[in-house]
VEXDOZA-717265 format. One line per 4 residues: number of its first residue (from 1); their letters; for each residue x, y, z of C-alpha. Coordinates in Angstrom, 2 decimals. Example, Ala and Ser with C-alpha at 12.3 -4.5 7.8 and 13.67 -1.06 7.14 Angstrom:
1> AS> 12.30,-4.50,7.80; 13.67,-1.06,7.14
This chain:
1> MLNL> 36.01,-45.17,4.77; 35.12,-41.63,3.09; 35.02,-41.22,0.00; 35.82,-37.97,-1.80
5> NARA> 34.94,-38.61,-5.04; 33.76,-34.94,-6.81; 30.44,-34.62,-8.39; 28.75,-31.74,-10.25
9> LVVV> 25.28,-29.62,-9.26; 22.56,-32.12,-9.82; 19.15,-30.63,-10.75; 15.96,-32.46,-9.15
13> ATGV> 12.42,-31.42,-10.03; 11.84,-28.78,-7.44; 15.76,-27.00,-7.45; 19.35,-27.08,-7.33
17> VLTL> 21.28,-29.21,-5.29; 25.09,-27.86,-4.57; 27.11,-31.44,-3.77; 30.96,-31.34,-3.74
21> HAGA> 31.72,-34.78,-2.23; 29.61,-37.60,-2.22; 31.10,-40.04,0.55; 29.50,-40.93,4.83
25> VSAV> 30.78,-40.07,7.36; 29.24,-40.77,10.71; 29.02,-39.38,14.68; 29.10,-36.10,13.50
29> SVTD> 27.41,-33.17,15.17; 24.60,-30.01,14.31; 27.67,-27.40,14.43; 29.72,-29.87,12.43
33> IQGP> 27.32,-30.05,9.08; 27.23,-26.08,9.96; 30.26,-24.66,9.67; 31.41,-21.62,9.84
37> AYLS> 30.72,-19.94,6.11; 28.01,-20.01,3.89; 28.29,-23.09,2.45; 28.42,-26.69,4.64
41> PLRG> 32.03,-28.46,4.89; 29.87,-31.64,4.76; 28.15,-30.91,1.43; 26.89,-33.39,-0.43
45> QTVN> 28.03,-36.55,2.36; 25.91,-39.61,3.83; 26.39,-38.26,7.71; 24.88,-41.09,10.39
49> NLTG> 24.26,-41.10,14.04; 23.15,-37.28,13.58; 21.14,-36.65,17.04; 19.07,-33.29,18.02
53> IVTA> 16.45,-31.81,19.48; 13.14,-31.49,17.18; 12.38,-27.71,18.14; 9.46,-27.27,14.98
57> KSTS> 7.57,-29.32,12.14; 5.83,-28.27,8.65; 4.70,-29.44,5.92; 8.17,-30.81,3.99
61> GFWI> 10.41,-31.40,7.39; 11.83,-30.88,10.69; 14.13,-28.51,12.66; 16.65,-29.90,15.43
65> EGPP> 19.05,-28.75,17.25; 22.17,-29.97,18.52; 24.39,-28.80,21.34; 25.32,-25.57,20.70
69> SSDP> 29.27,-24.18,19.96; 31.54,-21.44,21.64; 31.69,-20.24,18.06; 29.50,-17.86,17.60
73> RVSN> 29.80,-18.46,13.58; 28.50,-21.93,14.05; 24.50,-22.48,14.14; 23.59,-25.67,16.22
77> GLSI> 20.22,-25.56,14.39; 19.37,-27.91,10.77; 16.45,-28.29,8.47; 15.54,-31.50,7.93
81> FSES> 13.46,-31.30,4.78; 10.84,-34.52,4.01; 7.68,-34.24,2.07; 6.79,-37.94,3.24
85> KTVL> 4.05,-38.61,5.57; 5.36,-41.40,7.27; 8.38,-39.73,8.51; 6.49,-36.54,9.30
89> ASVS> 4.77,-38.72,11.44; 7.08,-40.58,13.31; 8.83,-37.67,15.00; 7.55,-34.84,17.14
93> VGDL> 7.62,-31.84,18.57; 11.01,-32.60,21.96; 11.48,-35.49,20.96; 15.35,-36.64,20.57
97> VSLS> 16.38,-37.79,17.44; 18.80,-39.37,15.81; 18.56,-40.06,11.88; 21.20,-40.83,8.93
101> GVVT> 21.41,-38.60,5.43; 22.92,-36.35,2.83; 24.03,-32.73,3.63; 22.56,-30.70,1.10
105> EFRS> 22.76,-26.91,-0.27; 18.98,-26.07,-2.07; 18.12,-22.85,-3.94; 15.27,-23.91,-5.73
109> SGSP> 15.97,-23.54,-9.76; 13.58,-21.05,-10.34; 15.72,-18.81,-8.18; 19.63,-18.47,-9.18
113> NNLF> 20.08,-15.80,-7.01; 18.95,-17.02,-3.55; 21.22,-18.37,-1.04; 21.75,-22.02,-0.86
117> DTEI> 20.27,-23.27,2.47; 22.35,-25.95,4.31; 19.64,-29.04,5.36; 19.84,-32.83,5.60
121> DSPK> 17.72,-34.38,2.81; 16.22,-38.39,2.44; 16.48,-38.78,6.57; 16.66,-42.65,7.37
125> NIVI> 16.78,-44.32,10.11; 15.00,-42.17,12.61; 15.16,-43.35,16.27; 13.52,-41.43,18.89
129> LSTN> 15.86,-41.26,21.61; 13.77,-40.12,24.57; 10.59,-37.34,24.12; 9.50,-33.98,26.54
133> NTVV> 12.74,-32.45,25.92; 12.99,-28.69,25.78; 14.50,-26.25,23.47; 14.78,-22.66,25.07
137> PLVL> 14.81,-20.15,22.43; 17.73,-18.07,22.08; 16.62,-14.17,22.64; 17.79,-11.74,20.31
141> GPSG> 18.71,-8.39,21.45; 19.98,-6.77,24.66; 17.55,-9.23,26.77; 19.70,-12.19,24.73
145> TRSP> 23.24,-13.08,23.81; 23.23,-11.93,20.63; 22.54,-8.72,18.45; 22.01,-7.72,14.69
149> PTQQ> 24.56,-5.84,13.07; 22.78,-2.26,12.18; 24.67,-0.95,9.41; 25.94,-3.43,6.62
153> LSAL> 24.32,-6.62,4.98; 27.47,-8.05,3.16; 31.25,-7.70,3.63; 31.26,-7.83,-0.41
157> DTGR> 29.02,-4.75,-1.44; 31.81,-2.81,-1.68; 32.10,0.92,-3.03; 31.07,3.45,-1.83
161> DGWL> 27.27,3.64,-1.23; 28.16,-0.17,0.06; 24.62,-1.94,-1.42; 23.79,0.36,-3.45
165> SVPN> 27.42,0.64,-5.53; 27.13,0.52,-8.87; 28.04,-1.62,-10.98; 25.92,-4.22,-9.20
169> NRSL> 26.62,-8.10,-8.93; 30.05,-8.45,-8.69; 30.79,-11.27,-6.69; 28.35,-14.45,-5.41
173> VDVV> 28.34,-14.73,-1.53; 28.38,-18.79,-2.70; 31.30,-19.10,-5.00; 33.17,-16.49,-2.53
177> NATL> 31.60,-18.66,0.72; 33.65,-16.42,3.21; 34.12,-16.92,6.75; 31.12,-15.22,8.42
181> RPDA> 31.18,-12.33,10.94; 28.25,-11.91,12.02; 29.06,-8.96,14.57; 29.59,-6.80,11.68
185> FGMD> 27.07,-8.36,8.64; 23.49,-8.86,9.19; 23.71,-11.83,6.33; 26.13,-13.37,8.07
189> FWSS> 24.38,-12.80,11.34; 20.81,-14.61,9.85; 22.98,-17.31,8.53; 24.87,-18.07,11.61
193> LEGR> 21.82,-18.66,13.46; 20.58,-20.93,10.52; 17.43,-23.46,11.49; 17.98,-22.15,15.19
197> LVTV> 14.28,-21.51,17.20; 15.27,-17.98,18.42; 12.81,-15.13,19.76; 11.95,-11.74,19.32
201> RAPV> 10.92,-9.55,22.28; 7.95,-7.08,21.33; 8.76,-7.16,17.80; 7.85,-3.43,15.32
205> ALDF> 6.11,-4.17,12.34; 8.35,-2.28,9.36; 5.52,-2.33,6.39; 2.52,-3.60,5.48
209> ENDF> 2.14,-7.66,4.98; 2.92,-9.11,1.68; -0.12,-11.11,-0.17; 1.16,-14.20,1.88
213> GEFW> 1.12,-12.45,4.89; 4.49,-12.13,5.77; 5.94,-9.43,7.24; 9.17,-7.23,8.51
217> VRGG> 9.71,-6.55,11.75; 12.45,-5.07,14.59; 13.51,-6.11,17.64; 11.43,-3.67,20.31
221> DWKV> 14.46,-3.28,22.25; 17.06,-4.02,19.78; 19.34,-1.38,18.87; 18.64,0.17,15.30
225> TGEN> 19.94,3.21,13.06; 17.89,4.75,10.72; 14.32,4.96,12.87; 11.94,7.61,12.06
229> SRGG> 8.98,8.66,14.51; 6.57,6.16,13.29; 8.60,3.42,14.46; 9.95,2.07,10.83
233> LTIT> 13.88,2.04,9.57; 14.58,4.89,7.73; 17.55,4.04,4.38; 20.24,6.97,5.77
237> LGGT> 23.34,7.63,4.92; 26.23,6.94,7.28; 28.85,9.14,8.83; 27.19,10.20,12.48
241> AVLG> 26.92,7.49,15.36; 23.44,7.65,14.97; 23.47,6.64,10.86; 26.15,4.83,9.12
245> PDGV> 29.54,4.46,9.23; 31.79,5.92,7.32; 29.52,7.81,4.92; 27.96,4.44,3.32
249> PDAN> 24.35,4.52,3.27; 23.06,2.09,5.79; 21.78,-1.45,5.01; 18.99,-1.70,7.94
253> PEVV> 19.78,-5.69,8.56; 18.51,-5.44,11.82; 15.56,-6.45,11.09; 13.42,-10.27,9.86
257> IIGS> 10.49,-10.85,7.43; 8.11,-13.06,9.39; 6.63,-16.18,7.91; 3.64,-18.20,7.42
261> PLDG> 2.84,-19.56,11.35; 3.78,-23.82,10.90; 0.23,-24.27,13.43; -1.63,-22.76,10.32
265> TENP> -2.97,-20.22,12.24; -3.31,-16.85,10.15; -0.31,-13.49,10.94; -2.20,-10.08,12.10
269> SVSL> -3.11,-7.39,9.57; 0.03,-5.50,9.85; 0.87,-1.64,9.36; 3.93,0.50,10.20
273> GKTF> 4.70,0.67,13.95; 2.87,-1.79,14.83; 3.56,-3.91,17.69; 2.80,-7.41,18.43
277> SDIT> 3.66,-10.12,20.89; 7.33,-11.68,21.08; 7.75,-14.23,18.72; 9.50,-17.03,18.67
281> GVVA> 10.08,-19.85,15.53; 13.19,-20.60,13.44; 15.62,-19.02,11.45; 14.84,-20.03,8.02
285> YQFG> 16.48,-19.00,4.39; 13.27,-19.06,1.52; 12.60,-16.67,-1.07; 15.25,-14.34,-0.93
289> FYYI> 15.71,-13.43,2.80; 15.97,-14.85,5.95; 13.26,-15.30,7.87; 11.39,-16.87,11.58
293> LPLT> 9.06,-19.07,10.83; 7.09,-18.53,13.95; 5.97,-21.28,15.98; 1.84,-19.52,15.84
297> APTV> 0.87,-16.12,15.03; 1.54,-13.30,17.40; -1.03,-11.07,18.62; -1.20,-7.46,17.95
301> ISTP> -0.02,-5.24,21.19; -0.35,-1.62,19.82; -1.60,0.49,16.78; -0.17,3.37,16.11
305> DPTV> -2.60,6.35,16.13; -3.80,6.61,12.06; -4.68,10.58,12.27; -2.24,12.18,9.87
309> PPAT> -1.79,15.83,10.19; -2.30,17.97,7.00; 0.46,19.69,6.00; 1.83,23.04,7.87
313> IKPS> 2.58,24.18,4.78; 0.10,26.54,2.68; -0.04,28.98,-0.77; 1.24,32.27,0.30
317> RDEC> -0.21,35.80,-1.06; 3.23,36.77,-2.06; 3.42,36.07,-6.15; 7.40,34.89,-5.67
321> TLTI> 6.58,32.30,-3.14; 5.63,28.97,-4.60; 4.35,25.77,-2.92; 4.57,22.57,-4.53
325> GDYN> 3.03,19.37,-4.66; 4.48,16.40,-5.68; 2.27,12.72,-6.09; 2.34,9.50,-7.56
329> VDNM> -1.20,8.70,-8.40; -0.88,4.91,-8.74; -2.25,4.07,-12.66; -5.22,6.99,-12.24
333> APTS> -7.99,7.32,-14.43; -11.03,8.92,-14.69; -12.99,6.00,-13.56; -10.50,5.29,-10.29
337> AHLP> -12.14,4.41,-7.22; -9.12,5.82,-5.27; -9.23,9.45,-7.60; -11.93,10.94,-5.03
341> AVAN> -9.36,10.04,-1.70; -6.19,11.63,-3.73; -8.31,14.89,-4.33; -8.79,14.82,-1.05
345> HIAN> -5.42,14.50,-0.13; -3.91,17.61,-2.63; -7.41,19.73,-1.41; -7.10,19.21,2.18
349> FLNA> -3.73,17.77,3.47; -1.23,19.43,1.11; -3.16,22.49,1.31; -4.11,23.04,-2.47
353> PDIV> -0.54,24.19,-3.11; -0.38,26.42,-6.16; 1.47,23.57,-9.17; 1.00,19.98,-8.15
357> FLQE> 3.28,17.59,-9.96; 1.32,13.92,-10.93; 2.67,10.83,-12.16; 1.11,8.05,-13.45
361> IQDN> -1.97,10.12,-14.64; -3.67,7.43,-16.95; -5.33,7.98,-20.25; -8.84,8.85,-20.73
365> SGET> -10.09,5.13,-21.34; -7.75,3.87,-18.19; -6.32,0.40,-19.70; -8.11,-0.20,-21.74
369> DDGT> -6.06,-0.45,-24.98; -8.04,1.61,-28.09; -5.48,3.74,-29.06; -6.47,6.22,-26.60
373> VSAN> -3.74,9.01,-25.08; -5.25,12.01,-23.98; -5.38,12.28,-20.33; -7.79,15.66,-20.12
377> VTLS> -10.79,13.63,-18.93; -8.30,12.45,-16.16; -7.10,15.57,-15.47; -10.19,17.10,-15.25
381> TLAA> -12.06,15.16,-13.07; -9.51,14.94,-10.90; -9.46,18.62,-10.92; -12.90,19.19,-10.36
385> SIRA> -12.92,16.47,-7.55; -10.05,18.62,-6.16; -12.38,21.92,-6.19; -14.92,19.85,-4.40
389> ARGT> -13.05,18.56,-1.19; -11.48,22.26,-1.35; -15.46,22.90,-1.34; -14.03,26.53,-3.64
393> TATY> -15.11,27.38,-7.18; -11.07,28.27,-7.73; -10.13,25.58,-10.42; -6.98,24.07,-11.34
397> AFLE> -5.75,24.34,-14.40; -3.99,21.18,-16.02; -1.10,20.24,-18.90; 0.00,17.68,-20.33
401> IAPE> 1.24,15.65,-23.35; 0.12,13.03,-24.33; 2.10,9.89,-25.31; 2.38,7.63,-28.28
405> NDKD> 0.64,4.75,-27.57; 1.72,2.04,-25.32; 5.55,3.58,-25.78; 6.27,5.00,-22.45
409> GGAP> 5.96,2.09,-20.16; 3.19,1.28,-17.66; 0.38,-1.16,-17.32; -1.07,-1.51,-21.49
413> GGNI> -3.14,0.59,-22.71; -2.74,2.99,-19.56; -0.24,5.65,-21.33; 0.78,6.82,-18.04
417> RTAY> 2.64,9.92,-17.63; 3.57,12.83,-16.01; 1.27,16.01,-15.87; 0.94,19.39,-13.66
421> LYNL> -2.08,20.89,-12.12; -1.85,24.54,-11.62; -3.37,27.32,-10.35; -4.10,30.55,-12.76
425> TKLR> -4.09,33.52,-10.36; -0.43,32.93,-8.82; 1.36,31.29,-12.23; 0.89,30.78,-15.90
429> LVPG> 2.93,29.40,-19.01; 5.46,31.55,-20.63; 3.73,32.55,-24.11; 4.89,32.76,-27.62
433> SPAG> 6.15,28.74,-27.84; 3.98,26.12,-29.71; 3.28,23.23,-27.23; 5.28,20.13,-27.94
437> GALN> 3.62,16.74,-29.12; 4.68,13.54,-28.38; 8.15,13.17,-30.17; 9.16,16.84,-29.83
441> ATEP> 12.15,18.15,-27.80; 12.01,21.59,-26.35; 15.17,23.31,-25.55; 15.66,26.61,-23.91
445> IRGP> 16.44,29.43,-26.24; 16.84,33.14,-25.74; 13.55,34.54,-27.01; 12.96,37.56,-28.16
449> DGQV> 12.89,40.21,-25.25; 15.97,38.83,-24.13; 14.58,36.12,-21.33; 15.03,32.80,-21.79
453> TLTF> 12.86,29.98,-22.65; 11.78,26.72,-24.68; 11.34,25.69,-28.17; 8.37,24.32,-27.00
457> NPGR> 6.28,24.98,-24.33; 5.19,22.85,-22.51; 7.60,20.59,-24.09; 9.40,16.93,-23.84
461> IDPT> 13.52,16.39,-22.63; 14.75,14.18,-25.81; 12.01,11.81,-26.54; 13.28,9.69,-28.93
465> NAAW> 16.83,8.91,-26.60; 17.06,5.51,-26.17; 17.21,6.23,-22.44; 13.70,6.91,-22.49
469> DSSR> 12.44,3.80,-24.14; 9.37,2.08,-22.19; 9.84,4.98,-19.62; 7.80,8.05,-18.93
473> KPLV> 9.40,11.52,-20.67; 9.87,14.42,-18.74; 7.67,16.69,-18.57; 9.19,20.44,-18.97
477> AAWE> 7.30,23.81,-18.77; 8.41,27.24,-18.54; 6.10,29.56,-16.19; 5.95,33.00,-15.39
481> TPSG> 4.30,35.02,-12.05; 1.70,37.69,-12.25; 5.15,39.92,-12.48; 6.85,38.60,-14.73
485> ARFF> 9.31,36.61,-13.27; 10.31,33.37,-14.93; 11.01,29.82,-13.54; 11.57,26.37,-14.76
489> TVNL> 9.96,22.92,-14.35; 10.82,19.44,-15.10; 8.55,16.54,-14.29; 10.10,13.39,-13.83
493> HLIA> 8.98,9.59,-13.24; 12.39,7.66,-14.04; 12.11,3.56,-15.08; 10.96,1.41,-12.90
497> KLGG> 12.89,-0.81,-10.02; 11.75,-4.02,-12.27; 13.95,-6.97,-12.73; 15.85,-6.24,-9.52
501> SSTQ> 17.59,-9.08,-6.79; 16.84,-9.17,-3.02; 19.01,-7.63,-0.95; 19.96,-11.04,1.19
505> GDAR> 20.35,-12.28,-1.95; 23.38,-14.06,-3.81; 24.43,-11.22,-6.22; 27.04,-8.97,-4.25
509> PPVN> 25.79,-5.74,-4.34; 21.94,-6.32,-5.04; 20.89,-5.93,-8.30; 18.96,-2.48,-8.86
513> GGVE> 16.90,-3.29,-11.33; 16.81,-0.50,-14.05; 19.49,1.51,-12.23; 21.15,1.99,-15.57
517> QRIS> 18.80,3.01,-18.05; 18.06,5.95,-14.32; 21.25,6.80,-14.32; 21.57,7.56,-18.35
521> QVQT> 17.94,9.08,-18.14; 19.53,11.61,-15.35; 22.36,12.39,-17.31; 20.12,13.35,-20.53
525> ITAS> 18.40,15.47,-18.24; 21.50,17.20,-17.56; 24.84,16.72,-19.17; 25.86,13.36,-20.97
529> ALAG> 29.49,13.40,-21.00; 29.38,11.54,-24.78; 26.57,14.45,-26.43; 27.70,17.06,-24.05
533> PTFI> 25.37,19.73,-22.16; 21.37,18.80,-22.11; 18.71,20.83,-21.27; 19.90,21.76,-17.33
537> KSLL> 23.25,22.90,-18.45; 21.78,24.72,-21.86; 19.52,26.57,-19.40; 22.46,27.61,-16.43
541> ALDP> 24.77,28.53,-19.63; 21.80,30.91,-21.06; 20.79,31.66,-17.55; 23.04,31.20,-14.36
545> NASI> 20.91,32.44,-12.51; 17.50,30.40,-13.82; 15.59,29.43,-11.02; 14.79,25.54,-12.11
549> IVGG> 12.74,22.80,-9.99; 12.85,19.21,-10.91; 11.07,16.74,-9.49; 8.71,13.53,-8.91
553> DCNE> 9.22,10.01,-8.79; 12.45,9.04,-9.50; 12.56,5.15,-8.52; 15.41,6.15,-6.62
557> YALT> 17.32,6.65,-3.24; 19.15,10.15,-3.37; 22.04,7.75,-1.80; 22.37,6.13,-5.03
561> RAVF> 24.52,8.91,-5.66; 25.68,7.23,-9.38; 22.22,7.82,-10.23; 21.79,11.62,-9.38
565> APFD> 26.05,11.96,-9.77; 25.06,14.35,-12.75; 22.94,17.10,-10.47; 26.19,17.38,-8.22
569> GLLT> 27.31,21.12,-8.59; 24.12,22.28,-10.85; 20.92,20.67,-8.60; 20.71,20.29,-5.02
573> ELDG> 18.15,17.83,-3.69; 14.99,19.86,-1.32; 15.01,17.51,1.65; 18.68,18.12,2.31
577> AAGV> 18.99,21.99,1.85; 15.53,22.76,3.86; 17.01,20.48,6.51; 14.60,17.66,6.87
581> PPVE> 15.75,15.24,9.08; 17.18,12.79,7.34; 15.28,9.75,9.33; 11.49,11.73,8.36
585> RYTY> 13.04,11.27,4.34; 10.53,8.77,3.64; 7.66,8.23,0.81; 7.15,4.68,-0.11
589> LFDQ> 7.84,1.19,1.78; 8.98,-1.80,1.09; 10.28,-4.76,2.75; 11.69,-3.33,5.99
593> NSEQ> 12.98,-0.02,4.82; 11.35,3.09,4.54; 12.66,5.25,1.99; 12.47,8.17,-0.47
597> LDHL> 11.82,8.23,-4.08; 10.28,11.10,-4.48; 12.23,13.74,-4.99; 12.53,17.44,-5.78
601> FLSD> 15.79,19.41,-6.72; 16.47,22.96,-6.44; 18.53,25.14,-8.37; 21.34,27.17,-6.92
605> AIVG> 18.79,31.04,-7.32; 16.67,28.50,-5.40; 18.34,27.82,-2.64; 20.06,31.03,-2.68
609> RGEL> 17.01,32.88,-1.94; 16.26,30.55,1.86; 12.71,30.08,3.23; 12.72,26.69,1.94
613> AVEH> 10.90,24.03,3.32; 8.71,20.37,2.34; 7.21,17.95,4.25; 5.94,14.36,3.31
617> VHVN> 2.64,13.70,4.53; 2.18,10.08,5.02; -2.00,9.98,4.45; -1.22,6.52,2.67
621> NWAP> 1.83,4.91,4.59; 0.68,5.64,7.70; -3.04,3.96,6.82; -4.22,1.43,9.20
625> ALSD> -4.47,-1.34,6.73; -3.09,-2.16,3.21; -6.36,-1.67,1.94; -6.52,1.94,2.39
629> RASD> -3.98,3.36,0.94; -5.02,5.01,-2.26; -1.57,4.62,-3.51; 1.74,3.45,-2.16
633> HDPS> 3.36,6.72,-2.89; 2.96,9.17,0.04; 2.74,12.73,-1.45; 5.25,15.77,-0.66
637> VAQV> 4.90,19.39,-0.14; 7.31,21.98,-0.56; 7.53,25.68,-0.54; 10.40,27.65,-2.38
641> KVC> 10.96,31.13,-3.70; 11.41,31.66,-7.75; 11.93,35.56,-7.29
């Protein structure tokens, strides 16, 4: 007789086990245990005489498959958890086994945002019914019978921006425990295959490998959206047959991470667009994502050409045509080993733009926390290295405002900040205003000549505002061409994406670390509902035709529209204005996505003059190996007319 006495959460040494009913049930199948939802309908129960064929083994258990269900929501694969050497030695791949154990939903106590993983704990009464059986893996993609959906991760990602909607964490997958819809939602698709043996044909790498040799792939023959010219998947906005549905950002669910091979072999080195031999393994949820744990390491089939062409945008003799570089140079100090490579990128791949927006410039002593805050040696060393790489006598001038010690985030002691390099023959600072310090807030004013200038030039925007706590403050400057045409720049490095949750985690929409502070920072730059007009609005109020360029490392996608909503009606993102194909708008690789964190925004006066262009130069993210990158960001170069 089934005992339905309820039990609460049981905390064990290595994690959390969700058990709702304690009891025993006989003669169940794997599909009975898995059921059509995220959590097993038999969780907490002891099952007897469970049969299945062993498909794979690891050091912490093995997987079995039973007869399949006609219901695509229900997996016929299951993890059997045991670290007992005796248990593991008692079974071999291909054995048809019968066993007893407890149906458990497990997740690590240290990872509360992970989904629960359905498994059998404490397997007992293991009987080998036959040996040398074969399980044919399920081929994923059009050459098989199951293909992942291409646009949405979860039905719980509600809101205008889907998985990027704000606020985050409005519901939990394991609380809702919805019936799976594997044809529509990527997380549901992979959950419906939990524990199954599958094959991915001709997989294509979407990023570099992580510290554990794991890497993201899509099937070479899978239907995908957002595919860029390198073979990666770019985060794109919906609304067409090529992109996502109904104007909602495409979450790129048609991907999976390849884990460590179960036979102890090592995965090869990986880079964007590299292709591999077919991968066969079991689907498992771990570390916040659905994995395929391969039976053995794949081999490399093809590697993209590592040659990166330089940008076609070049400086113009026309003083009104300005070329702009933008580059997060990844914690650069005077002695950084990657400084010469960055200099070469600026000199010969960005073609020495008229002005360069830099982020993550460290002080002169780097990460030695000795109270040093100036970065004049860092910037002069970089400028000299660019001159040498370019083979010219011309040297960039530079502009910075040193922060307070250890107040702007980043590596302790490094005091990262934004800075400019600029060509003195093409532009100069508007004179007449003092340079601001770390705590001086600059404001637009009308100068004695009737033109708009700044109270501090260069200056910072509202640096004591709580929005900028432990974050880089925007560096603002008023410039003029040799003929006196004025324009303004704002160099950004918004708060990092720290403390977020995985895209395939329990919280829906996923927790986007720092997003509320980024929203506050953009409001502070433009206009705040509480404080009224701020920098950009005040500047445009004084001169509606002001030429304004705002850019840098925003640590956010343009498709997280809640962050950039304060720019609406004031500034236009350059990639869209210049007609860059949406799939080619990326400067960064993370997990399965090619994504754009680095942006340039323009005022209407600049957009209206036309002749806009921007190129993202993939000197880092097209590198043949992770160790070959000079930065985790790719630089960009743009062309605009400031008069």
